[in-house]
C-alpha positions as CSV (number, residue, x, y, z in Angstrom):
1,M,14.1,-1.6,-3.4
2,A,11.3,0.8,-4.6
3,R,11.3,-1.5,-7.9
4,I,10.7,-4.3,-5.5
5,F,7.3,-2.5,-4.1
6,S,6.6,-1.3,-7.9
7,L,6.3,-5.0,-9.1
8,V,4.9,-6.1,-6.0
9,A,2.0,-3.0,-6.5
10,V,1.7,-4.1,-10.1
11,A,0.6,-7.7,-8.6
12,A,-1.6,-6.2,-6.2
13,L,-3.2,-4.3,-9.1
14,F,-3.6,-7.4,-11.2
15,F,-5.1,-9.3,-8.8
16,G,-7.4,-6.8,-7.6
17,A,-6.0,-6.1,-4.1
18,V,-7.3,-2.6,-4.4
19,Q,-9.0,-0.5,-1.9
20,A,-10.8,3.0,-2.8
21,Q,-9.4,6.2,-0.8
22,I,-9.6,9.2,-3.2
23,P,-7.5,11.3,-4.3
24,C,-3.8,10.1,-3.4
25,S,-0.5,10.7,-4.8
26,P,0.5,7.9,-7.5
27,G,3.8,5.8,-6.3
28,R,2.7,7.0,-2.4
29,Y,3.3,4.2,0.7
30,Q,1.3,4.2,3.4
31,C,0.0,1.8,5.9
32,I,-4.2,1.2,5.4
33,N,-6.0,-0.4,8.5
34,N,-9.3,-1.6,7.5
35,K,-11.8,-4.1,9.0
36,N,-9.3,-6.9,7.1
37,G,-6.1,-5.7,9.5
38,A,-3.2,-3.6,8.7
39,H,-1.5,-3.3,5.4
40,V,1.1,-1.5,3.5
41,G,-0.6,0.1,0.7
42,V,1.0,1.5,-2.6
43,C,-1.3,4.9,-4.7
44,E,-2.2,3.3,-8.3
45,A,-1.0,5.2,-11.1
46,G,-4.5,6.7,-11.9
47,G,-4.3,8.5,-8.4
48,Q,-7.6,7.2,-7.5
49,A,-7.2,4.2,-5.2
50,W,-4.6,2.1,-3.0
51,A,-2.9,-1.2,-3.7
52,L,-2.9,-2.8,-0.7
53,I,0.9,-4.6,-1.2
54,Q,1.4,-6.3,2.2
55,K,-0.9,-7.8,4.7
56,C,0.9,-7.4,8.2
57,S,0.4,-10.2,10.9
58,G,0.8,-7.2,13.3
59,R,0.4,-3.8,12.7
60,C,1.7,-1.4,9.9
61,V,4.3,1.3,11.2
62,T,5.2,4.8,9.3
63,A,9.0,5.2,9.9
64,S,10.6,8.4,10.8
65,N,11.5,8.7,6.8
66,G,8.1,8.1,5.9
67,T,7.9,4.5,4.8
68,P,5.5,2.3,5.9
69,Y,6.5,-1.4,7.1
70,C,5.1,-4.1,9.0
71,A,5.6,-4.7,12.6
């Protein structure tokens, strides 16, 4: 599962779906809510920005284990 998220994160970075929010820990996942709605994001390798890897049709929720997901 983590490998899939990593591949999606790389694709998101490649296509420019990045939101600045510094600093962050590379590889960390987080819910990101902004004017464009709710997203699941992953901190990019340099630790300087969040790559938006999934847009939620509803809201983004953080599970008890710390993993964000769209609900």
